[in-house]
C-alpha positions in Angstrom: 122.5 62.6 125.6 119.6 60.1 125.3 118.4 58.6 128.5 119.5 54.8 129.1 116.7 52.6 128.0 114.9 50.9 130.8 114.4 46.7 131.0 113.2 45.4 133.5 114.6 42.0 134.1 112.6 39.3 136.0 114.5 36.0 137.1 113.1 33.9 139.1 115.3 32.0 141.2 115.2 28.9 143.7 118.9 29.3 145.6 118.3 26.5 147.5 121.5 26.1 148.3 125.0 27.6 147.7 125.5 26.3 144.5 122.1 27.5 143.3 122.8 30.6 144.9 126.6 31.1 143.0 124.2 30.4 139.8 121.6 32.9 140.2 124.4 35.1 140.8 126.5 34.4 137.7 123.2 35.4 136.0 122.9 38.8 137.8 126.5 39.1 136.3 126.6 38.4 133.1 123.4 40.7 132.6 124.9 43.3 134.2 128.1 43.0 132.1 126.4 42.6 129.1 125.3 45.9 127.7 126.6 49.6 128.3 124.8 51.2 131.6 124.5 54.6 129.3 122.5 52.5 127.3 120.9 50.2 128.7 119.8 50.1 132.3 118.4 46.6 133.9 116.4 46.8 136.7 116.7 43.6 138.2 114.0 42.0 139.8 114.3 38.8 141.7 111.2 36.3 142.5 113.2 33.9 145.0 111.6 30.7 145.8 113.8 30.3 149.3 112.5 32.4 152.0 115.0 30.7 154.7 117.1 33.3 153.0 116.0 36.0 155.4 115.3 38.8 152.9 118.9 38.4 151.4 118.8 41.3 149.0 121.2 39.9 145.7 123.4 42.7 144.8 122.5 45.6 142.6 118.4 43.9 142.2 115.1 43.9 143.7 114.8 40.6 146.0 111.5 39.6 147.0 110.3 37.2 148.8 106.8 36.1 147.8 104.1 34.1 150.1 102.5 33.0 147.5 102.7 29.6 146.6 105.3 28.8 143.6 104.0 28.7 140.3 106.0 29.9 137.4 103.8 32.4 135.9 102.6 33.3 139.4 106.1 34.4 140.5 106.7 36.0 137.0 103.2 38.1 137.6 104.8 39.2 140.8 108.3 41.0 138.9 105.9 41.9 136.4 103.8 44.2 138.4 107.0 45.1 140.4 108.5 47.4 137.8 106.6 49.7 134.9 109.6 49.7 132.1 108.7 49.8 128.7 110.3 46.3 128.1 110.4 43.5 130.2 112.2 39.9 130.1 111.6 37.2 132.3 114.1 34.6 132.9 115.5 31.6 134.6 118.3 31.8 137.4 120.5 29.5 134.8 121.6 31.9 132.1 124.4 33.7 130.7 124.2 36.6 128.8 126.4 37.8 126.2 127.7 41.3 125.4 125.3 42.8 123.0 122.2 41.0 123.6 120.0 43.1 124.6 120.9 46.3 122.1 120.4 43.3 118.9 116.9 42.9 120.1 116.0 46.5 120.5 117.3 47.3 117.0 115.2 44.5 115.1 111.9 45.7 117.4 113.1 49.4 116.0 113.7 48.2 112.1 110.4 45.9 112.8 107.7 47.4 114.7 105.2 44.5 114.6 107.7 42.7 116.5 106.7 42.5 120.0 108.0 39.5 121.3 111.3 38.2 121.5 113.9 35.1 121.9 117.3 35.2 121.9 119.4 32.8 120.6 121.4 30.1 122.6 124.1 27.7 121.0 122.9 24.6 123.1 119.0 25.0 123.2 118.7 25.5 118.5 119.3 23.2 116.5 121.9 23.5 113.4 119.0 24.1 110.9 119.2 27.7 112.9 122.7 29.3 112.1 123.7 32.2 114.7 123.6 35.2 112.9 120.6 33.6 110.6 118.4 36.4 111.1 115.0 36.7 112.7 112.8 33.4 112.5 109.2 34.5 112.8 107.1 31.5 114.9 105.3 31.0 118.5 106.0 27.6 118.4 107.8 25.9 120.5 111.7 25.5 119.9 111.5 29.3 118.5 109.9 30.7 121.6 111.5 29.3 124.7 110.5 29.6 128.2 113.9 30.7 130.2 114.1 34.1 128.5 111.4 35.9 126.5 111.7 39.6 126.4 108.7 41.3 125.1 107.6 45.2 124.8 105.2 46.0 128.1 102.6 47.1 125.9 101.3 43.8 125.2 100.0 42.8 128.6 97.2 45.2 127.7 96.2 42.8 124.9 96.8 39.5 126.7 96.5 40.2 130.3 99.0 38.7 132.6 100.5 34.8 132.2 97.8 32.3 133.1 99.0 31.3 136.7 97.1 27.8 136.0 100.7 26.9 134.5 103.1 26.6 137.1 106.2 25.3 135.2 105.9 23.1 132.2 103.7 24.3 129.1 104.2 27.9 130.7 105.5 29.0 127.0 103.1 26.8 125.0 100.8 29.1 126.6 102.1 32.0 125.6 103.1 31.6 122.4 98.8 30.2 121.6 98.3 33.7 123.1 100.5 35.2 121.0 99.1 33.2 118.0 95.5 34.3 119.0 96.1 38.0 119.1 98.2 37.5 116.1 101.0 39.2 117.9 104.3 39.1 116.4 107.0 36.8 117.5 111.0 36.0 117.0 114.2 34.4 117.7 116.5 36.8 117.2 119.6 35.1 116.5 121.6 37.8 116.5 121.0 37.9 120.6 123.1 35.6 122.2 122.1 34.3 125.8 123.2 30.5 127.0 120.7 28.7 129.0 122.6 26.2 131.0 120.0 23.9 131.4 117.4 22.8 134.0 119.3 22.5 137.2 115.9 23.3 139.4 114.4 20.5 138.3 117.3 18.3 140.0 116.2 20.2 143.3 112.2 18.7 143.4 111.1 15.6 144.0 109.7 13.0 141.9 106.0 13.6 142.3 106.6 17.7 142.5 108.6 17.6 139.5 105.9 15.2 137.7 103.2 17.6 138.8 105.3 20.6 137.7 105.9 19.1 134.3 103.8 15.9 132.6 101.1 17.1 135.1 100.1 20.4 133.2 98.8 18.2 130.3 95.3 18.4 131.6 94.8 21.9 131.8 97.1 23.0 128.8 95.1 20.2 127.0 91.2 21.3 128.0 92.3 25.1 128.1 94.1 24.9 124.1 92.3 22.0 122.1 88.8 22.8 123.6 88.7 18.6 124.2 85.4 17.1 124.9 83.6 16.3 128.1 83.7 12.3 128.2 87.4 12.8 126.2 89.2 14.8 129.1 87.5 13.1 132.0 88.7 10.1 130.1 91.7 11.4 130.1 91.4 12.3 133.5 92.3 9.1 134.6 94.8 7.8 132.8 97.0 10.4 134.6 97.0 8.2 137.8 98.9 5.6 135.1 101.1 8.5 133.8 102.2 9.2 137.2 102.7 5.5 138.6 105.0 5.1 135.5 106.8 8.6 135.6 107.7 7.9 139.3 107.7 3.8 140.5 109.2 3.2 136.8 111.9 6.1 136.3 113.9 4.6 139.0 114.4 1.4 137.1 115.0 2.8 133.5 111.8 2.4 132.1 110.7 6.4 131.8 111.6 6.9 128.4 109.7 4.0 127.0 106.5 4.2 128.9 106.3 8.2 128.8 106.3 7.6 125.0 103.6 5.1 125.2 101.5 6.9 127.9 101.7 10.2 125.9 101.4 9.2 122.9 98.0 7.3 123.8 97.4 10.5 125.8 98.0 12.4 123.0 95.4 10.5 120.8 92.6 11.3 122.6 89.7 13.5 121.5 
């Protein structure tokens, strides 16, 4: 009888209250119920940001409480280094896994040996232009490659290295996608693999200042890394960030945020 396939599942959690703790527990429960343990063995590693839980271990997991400052990629790397399975999956803590999601991915990777990285299908995230069971959609662009659940062969880390820890939240998936494209590593959305992302639940736990810094505040680094801006352009765009923050934090409460973000981000994006 063949041994089950080992998969490292790294879940980034911030169980700040009972509701968010229950969300992480639901993610783990649906994960473990999604596959036959005789076929798939999930090595579940939870990276928990709330140190006040006093080293509480989520059931059926290895729960790690980092001492380092939170950063999505930093914590993902901690999880990756805690496992050694041939397959790894970086996950948010607000997911619902459905029967056979992992086997569907492994099947596609077996059929296509060049397929190294995969996103599962979510009926909420993905539009009607990508029908369920519509085959594989090969792309590293945002919308196809989604950051809340990234499944890949661990061997790709020998080529791309660990995740860039300058990215603390937003743009981590964009950076990963660009890195795959740089090294010609094939990524696809596998529509036969079903996982639901319940939404950005953790956003509500952040102050407006922290939310800005971990979302739109990541623009500058991503822009400088991938768009190779001129020194003058990067410097000038840096001057725009205080204005950007003002409109995000001060005006958001007055309902002006959607307009101000569109205007400032357009100006920001247009500077070369």
